[in-house]
mmCIF file of the N, C-alpha and C atoms, coordinates in Angstrom:
data_MODEL
# 
_entry.id   MODEL 
# 
loop_
_atom_site.group_PDB 
_atom_site.id 
_atom_site.type_symbol 
_atom_site.label_atom_id 
_atom_site.label_alt_id 
_atom_site.label_comp_id 
_atom_site.label_asym_id 
_atom_site.label_entity_id 
_atom_site.label_seq_id 
_atom_site.pdbx_PDB_ins_code 
_atom_site.Cartn_x 
_atom_site.Cartn_y 
_atom_site.Cartn_z 
_atom_site.occupancy 
_atom_site.B_iso_or_equiv 
_atom_site.pdbx_formal_charge 
_atom_site.auth_seq_id 
_atom_site.auth_comp_id 
_atom_site.auth_asym_id 
_atom_site.auth_atom_id 
_atom_site.pdbx_PDB_model_num 
ATOM 1   N N  . MET A 1 1  ? 182.830 83.072 118.152 1.00 0.00 ? 1  MET A N  1 
ATOM 2   C CA . MET A 1 1  ? 182.791 81.745 119.137 1.00 0.00 ? 1  MET A CA 1 
ATOM 3   C C  . MET A 1 1  ? 184.206 80.930 118.956 1.00 0.00 ? 1  MET A C  1 
ATOM 4   N N  . ILE A 1 2  ? 184.362 80.570 119.807 1.00 0.00 ? 2  ILE A N  1 
ATOM 5   C CA . ILE A 1 2  ? 186.096 80.382 119.592 1.00 0.00 ? 2  ILE A CA 1 
ATOM 6   C C  . ILE A 1 2  ? 186.158 78.472 119.435 1.00 0.00 ? 2  ILE A C  1 
ATOM 7   N N  . PRO A 1 3  ? 186.930 77.851 118.443 1.00 0.00 ? 3  PRO A N  1 
ATOM 8   C CA . PRO A 1 3  ? 186.929 77.161 117.752 1.00 0.00 ? 3  PRO A CA 1 
ATOM 9   C C  . PRO A 1 3  ? 188.365 76.430 119.063 1.00 0.00 ? 3  PRO A C  1 
ATOM 10  N N  . TYR A 1 4  ? 187.325 75.018 119.355 1.00 0.00 ? 4  TYR A N  1 
ATOM 11  C CA . TYR A 1 4  ? 188.288 74.249 120.600 1.00 0.00 ? 4  TYR A CA 1 
ATOM 12  C C  . TYR A 1 4  ? 188.994 73.162 120.022 1.00 0.00 ? 4  TYR A C  1 
ATOM 13  N N  . GLY A 1 5  ? 188.618 72.856 119.035 1.00 0.00 ? 5  GLY A N  1 
ATOM 14  C CA . GLY A 1 5  ? 189.350 71.808 118.582 1.00 0.00 ? 5  GLY A CA 1 
ATOM 15  C C  . GLY A 1 5  ? 189.028 71.789 116.883 1.00 0.00 ? 5  GLY A C  1 
ATOM 16  N N  . LYS A 1 6  ? 190.059 71.021 115.940 1.00 0.00 ? 6  LYS A N  1 
ATOM 17  C CA . LYS A 1 6  ? 189.367 70.849 114.699 1.00 0.00 ? 6  LYS A CA 1 
ATOM 18  C C  . LYS A 1 6  ? 189.347 69.377 114.374 1.00 0.00 ? 6  LYS A C  1 
ATOM 19  N N  . GLN A 1 7  ? 188.813 68.902 113.957 1.00 0.00 ? 7  GLN A N  1 
ATOM 20  C CA . GLN A 1 7  ? 188.493 67.337 113.306 1.00 0.00 ? 7  GLN A CA 1 
ATOM 21  C C  . GLN A 1 7  ? 188.985 67.397 111.996 1.00 0.00 ? 7  GLN A C  1 
ATOM 22  N N  . ASN A 1 8  ? 189.718 65.941 111.652 1.00 0.00 ? 8  ASN A N  1 
ATOM 23  C CA . ASN A 1 8  ? 190.432 65.450 110.190 1.00 0.00 ? 8  ASN A CA 1 
ATOM 24  C C  . ASN A 1 8  ? 189.216 63.879 109.805 1.00 0.00 ? 8  ASN A C  1 
ATOM 25  N N  . ILE A 1 9  ? 188.242 64.711 109.066 1.00 0.00 ? 9  ILE A N  1 
ATOM 26  C CA . ILE A 1 9  ? 187.509 63.590 108.444 1.00 0.00 ? 9  ILE A CA 1 
ATOM 27  C C  . ILE A 1 9  ? 187.741 63.553 107.265 1.00 0.00 ? 9  ILE A C  1 
ATOM 28  N N  . THR A 1 10 ? 188.309 63.173 106.756 1.00 0.00 ? 10 THR A N  1 
ATOM 29  C CA . THR A 1 10 ? 188.118 62.206 105.829 1.00 0.00 ? 10 THR A CA 1 
ATOM 30  C C  . THR A 1 10 ? 187.641 61.639 104.428 1.00 0.00 ? 10 THR A C  1 
ATOM 31  N N  . GLN A 1 11 ? 187.992 61.160 103.388 1.00 0.00 ? 11 GLN A N  1 
ATOM 32  C CA . GLN A 1 11 ? 186.481 60.537 102.329 1.00 0.00 ? 11 GLN A CA 1 
ATOM 33  C C  . GLN A 1 11 ? 186.656 59.263 103.017 1.00 0.00 ? 11 GLN A C  1 
ATOM 34  N N  . ASP A 1 12 ? 187.356 58.644 103.488 1.00 0.00 ? 12 ASP A N  1 
ATOM 35  C CA . ASP A 1 12 ? 187.866 57.117 103.773 1.00 0.00 ? 12 ASP A CA 1 
ATOM 36  C C  . ASP A 1 12 ? 186.875 57.055 104.829 1.00 0.00 ? 12 ASP A C  1 
ATOM 37  N N  . ASP A 1 13 ? 186.824 58.131 105.585 1.00 0.00 ? 13 ASP A N  1 
ATOM 38  C CA . ASP A 1 13 ? 185.935 58.280 106.880 1.00 0.00 ? 13 ASP A CA 1 
ATOM 39  C C  . ASP A 1 13 ? 184.393 58.330 106.878 1.00 0.00 ? 13 ASP A C  1 
ATOM 40  N N  . ILE A 1 14 ? 184.462 59.321 105.663 1.00 0.00 ? 14 ILE A N  1 
ATOM 41  C CA . ILE A 1 14 ? 182.892 59.393 105.705 1.00 0.00 ? 14 ILE A CA 1 
ATOM 42  C C  . ILE A 1 14 ? 182.577 58.120 104.357 1.00 0.00 ? 14 ILE A C  1 
ATOM 43  N N  . ASP A 1 15 ? 183.028 57.670 103.667 1.00 0.00 ? 15 ASP A N  1 
ATOM 44  C CA . ASP A 1 15 ? 182.500 56.345 102.904 1.00 0.00 ? 15 ASP A CA 1 
ATOM 45  C C  . ASP A 1 15 ? 182.196 55.114 104.264 1.00 0.00 ? 15 ASP A C  1 
ATOM 46  N N  . ALA A 1 16 ? 183.291 54.963 104.842 1.00 0.00 ? 16 ALA A N  1 
ATOM 47  C CA . ALA A 1 16 ? 183.267 54.050 105.963 1.00 0.00 ? 16 ALA A CA 1 
ATOM 48  C C  . ALA A 1 16 ? 181.534 54.075 106.997 1.00 0.00 ? 16 ALA A C  1 
ATOM 49  N N  . VAL A 1 17 ? 181.266 55.314 107.046 1.00 0.00 ? 17 VAL A N  1 
ATOM 50  C CA . VAL A 1 17 ? 179.970 55.766 107.632 1.00 0.00 ? 17 VAL A CA 1 
ATOM 51  C C  . VAL A 1 17 ? 178.770 55.466 106.699 1.00 0.00 ? 17 VAL A C  1 
ATOM 52  N N  . VAL A 1 18 ? 178.822 56.098 105.985 1.00 0.00 ? 18 VAL A N  1 
ATOM 53  C CA . VAL A 1 18 ? 178.173 55.729 104.532 1.00 0.00 ? 18 VAL A CA 1 
ATOM 54  C C  . VAL A 1 18 ? 177.713 54.225 103.870 1.00 0.00 ? 18 VAL A C  1 
ATOM 55  N N  . GLU A 1 19 ? 179.178 53.293 104.272 1.00 0.00 ? 19 GLU A N  1 
ATOM 56  C CA . GLU A 1 19 ? 178.697 52.028 103.845 1.00 0.00 ? 19 GLU A CA 1 
ATOM 57  C C  . GLU A 1 19 ? 178.005 51.140 105.164 1.00 0.00 ? 19 GLU A C  1 
ATOM 58  N N  . SER A 1 20 ? 178.279 51.617 106.379 1.00 0.00 ? 20 SER A N  1 
ATOM 59  C CA . SER A 1 20 ? 177.603 50.660 107.340 1.00 0.00 ? 20 SER A CA 1 
ATOM 60  C C  . SER A 1 20 ? 176.155 51.649 107.900 1.00 0.00 ? 20 SER A C  1 
ATOM 61  N N  . LEU A 1 21 ? 176.059 52.519 107.140 1.00 0.00 ? 21 LEU A N  1 
ATOM 62  C CA . LEU A 1 21 ? 174.167 53.132 107.168 1.00 0.00 ? 21 LEU A CA 1 
ATOM 63  C C  . LEU A 1 21 ? 173.895 52.179 106.108 1.00 0.00 ? 21 LEU A C  1 
ATOM 64  N N  . HIS A 1 22 ? 174.284 51.926 105.153 1.00 0.00 ? 22 HIS A N  1 
ATOM 65  C CA . HIS A 1 22 ? 173.618 51.062 103.909 1.00 0.00 ? 22 HIS A CA 1 
ATOM 66  C C  . HIS A 1 22 ? 173.786 49.733 104.518 1.00 0.00 ? 22 HIS A C  1 
ATOM 67  N N  . SER A 1 23 ? 174.529 49.542 104.988 1.00 0.00 ? 23 SER A N  1 
ATOM 68  C CA . SER A 1 23 ? 173.963 47.636 105.919 1.00 0.00 ? 23 SER A CA 1 
ATOM 69  C C  . SER A 1 23 ? 173.188 47.625 106.303 1.00 0.00 ? 23 SER A C  1 
ATOM 70  N N  . ILE A 1 24 ? 172.944 46.144 106.766 1.00 0.00 ? 24 ILE A N  1 
ATOM 71  C CA . ILE A 1 24 ? 171.406 46.056 107.226 1.00 0.00 ? 24 ILE A CA 1 
ATOM 72  C C  . ILE A 1 24 ? 171.895 44.995 108.600 1.00 0.00 ? 24 ILE A C  1 
ATOM 73  N N  . TYR A 1 25 ? 172.999 45.239 108.952 1.00 0.00 ? 25 TYR A N  1 
ATOM 74  C CA . TYR A 1 25 ? 173.729 45.172 110.385 1.00 0.00 ? 25 TYR A CA 1 
ATOM 75  C C  . TYR A 1 25 ? 174.198 46.470 110.813 1.00 0.00 ? 25 TYR A C  1 
ATOM 76  N N  . LEU A 1 26 ? 173.433 47.164 111.026 1.00 0.00 ? 26 LEU A N  1 
ATOM 77  C CA . LEU A 1 26 ? 173.709 48.449 111.703 1.00 0.00 ? 26 LEU A CA 1 
ATOM 78  C C  . LEU A 1 26 ? 173.905 48.535 112.977 1.00 0.00 ? 26 LEU A C  1 
ATOM 79  N N  . THR A 1 27 ? 173.577 47.902 113.687 1.00 0.00 ? 27 THR A N  1 
ATOM 80  C CA . THR A 1 27 ? 174.217 47.865 114.963 1.00 0.00 ? 27 THR A CA 1 
ATOM 81  C C  . THR A 1 27 ? 174.515 46.737 115.611 1.00 0.00 ? 27 THR A C  1 
ATOM 82  N N  . GLN A 1 28 ? 174.610 45.492 114.740 1.00 0.00 ? 28 GLN A N  1 
ATOM 83  C CA . GLN A 1 28 ? 175.620 44.395 115.068 1.00 0.00 ? 28 GLN A CA 1 
ATOM 84  C C  . GLN A 1 28 ? 176.557 44.173 113.816 1.00 0.00 ? 28 GLN A C  1 
ATOM 85  N N  . GLY A 1 29 ? 177.643 43.489 113.948 1.00 0.00 ? 29 GLY A N  1 
ATOM 86  C CA . GLY A 1 29 ? 177.655 43.010 112.575 1.00 0.00 ? 29 GLY A CA 1 
ATOM 87  C C  . GLY A 1 29 ? 179.134 42.313 112.385 1.00 0.00 ? 29 GLY A C  1 
ATOM 88  N N  . LEU A 1 30 ? 180.105 42.312 111.827 1.00 0.00 ? 30 LEU A N  1 
ATOM 89  C CA . LEU A 1 30 ? 181.527 42.934 111.720 1.00 0.00 ? 30 LEU A CA 1 
ATOM 90  C C  . LEU A 1 30 ? 182.707 43.822 112.019 1.00 0.00 ? 30 LEU A C  1 
ATOM 91  N N  . LYS A 1 31 ? 181.502 45.137 111.414 1.00 0.00 ? 31 LYS A N  1 
ATOM 92  C CA . LYS A 1 31 ? 182.243 46.419 111.829 1.00 0.00 ? 31 LYS A CA 1 
ATOM 93  C C  . LYS A 1 31 ? 182.555 47.019 113.144 1.00 0.00 ? 31 LYS A C  1 
ATOM 94  N N  . LEU A 1 32 ? 181.197 46.166 113.995 1.00 0.00 ? 32 LEU A N  1 
ATOM 95  C CA . LEU A 1 32 ? 180.702 46.632 115.073 1.00 0.00 ? 32 LEU A CA 1 
ATOM 96  C C  . LEU A 1 32 ? 182.072 45.722 116.061 1.00 0.00 ? 32 LEU A C  1 
ATOM 97  N N  . ARG A 1 33 ? 181.819 43.787 115.809 1.00 0.00 ? 33 ARG A N  1 
ATOM 98  C CA . ARG A 1 33 ? 183.056 43.220 116.213 1.00 0.00 ? 33 ARG A CA 1 
ATOM 99  C C  . ARG A 1 33 ? 184.505 44.111 116.058 1.00 0.00 ? 33 ARG A C  1 
ATOM 100 N N  . ASN A 1 34 ? 185.137 44.440 115.114 1.00 0.00 ? 34 ASN A N  1 
ATOM 101 C CA . ASN A 1 34 ? 186.151 44.938 114.630 1.00 0.00 ? 34 ASN A CA 1 
ATOM 102 C C  . ASN A 1 34 ? 186.620 46.336 115.521 1.00 0.00 ? 34 ASN A C  1 
ATOM 103 N N  . LEU A 1 35 ? 185.426 47.203 115.804 1.00 0.00 ? 35 LEU A N  1 
ATOM 104 C CA . LEU A 1 35 ? 185.434 48.438 116.460 1.00 0.00 ? 35 LEU A CA 1 
ATOM 105 C C  . LEU A 1 35 ? 185.569 47.822 118.030 1.00 0.00 ? 35 LEU A C  1 
ATOM 106 N N  . LYS A 1 36 ? 185.078 47.389 118.272 1.00 0.00 ? 36 LYS A N  1 
ATOM 107 C CA . LYS A 1 36 ? 184.643 46.476 120.079 1.00 0.00 ? 36 LYS A CA 1 
ATOM 108 C C  . LYS A 1 36 ? 186.530 46.276 120.124 1.00 0.00 ? 36 LYS A C  1 
ATOM 109 N N  . MET A 1 37 ? 186.557 45.542 119.110 1.00 0.00 ? 37 MET A N  1 
ATOM 110 C CA . MET A 1 37 ? 188.424 45.049 119.026 1.00 0.00 ? 37 MET A CA 1 
ATOM 111 C C  . MET A 1 37 ? 189.003 45.965 119.315 1.00 0.00 ? 37 MET A C  1 
ATOM 112 N N  . LEU A 1 38 ? 189.166 47.138 118.430 1.00 0.00 ? 38 LEU A N  1 
ATOM 113 C CA . LEU A 1 38 ? 190.070 47.788 118.407 1.00 0.00 ? 38 LEU A CA 1 
ATOM 114 C C  . LEU A 1 38 ? 189.854 48.895 119.610 1.00 0.00 ? 38 LEU A C  1 
ATOM 115 N N  . LEU A 1 39 ? 188.585 49.172 120.446 1.00 0.00 ? 39 LEU A N  1 
ATOM 116 C CA . LEU A 1 39 ? 188.668 50.174 121.739 1.00 0.00 ? 39 LEU A CA 1 
ATOM 117 C C  . LEU A 1 39 ? 189.633 49.243 122.866 1.00 0.00 ? 39 LEU A C  1 
ATOM 118 N N  . HIS A 1 40 ? 188.725 47.653 122.888 1.00 0.00 ? 40 HIS A N  1 
ATOM 119 C CA . HIS A 1 40 ? 190.097 46.745 123.702 1.00 0.00 ? 40 HIS A CA 1 
ATOM 120 C C  . HIS A 1 40 ? 191.029 46.789 124.165 1.00 0.00 ? 40 HIS A C  1 
ATOM 121 N N  . ASN A 1 41 ? 191.513 47.282 122.868 1.00 0.00 ? 41 ASN A N  1 
ATOM 122 C CA . ASN A 1 41 ? 193.225 47.156 122.829 1.00 0.00 ? 41 ASN A CA 1 
ATOM 123 C C  . ASN A 1 41 ? 193.558 48.512 123.288 1.00 0.00 ? 41 ASN A C  1 
ATOM 124 N N  . ILE A 1 42 ? 192.795 49.741 123.303 1.00 0.00 ? 42 ILE A N  1 
ATOM 125 C CA . ILE A 1 42 ? 193.658 50.910 123.900 1.00 0.00 ? 42 ILE A CA 1 
ATOM 126 C C  . ILE A 1 42 ? 194.256 50.575 124.807 1.00 0.00 ? 42 ILE A C  1 
# 
């Protein structure tokens, strides 16, 4: 198999995902709002 890319996933990235999965606001809330703002500003 020919690799097509290499990911750079840090422990901070993993911790952020785990924190979100443990939250009661999985599909809404502050983290989603922040993500939307970041994507809007690209």
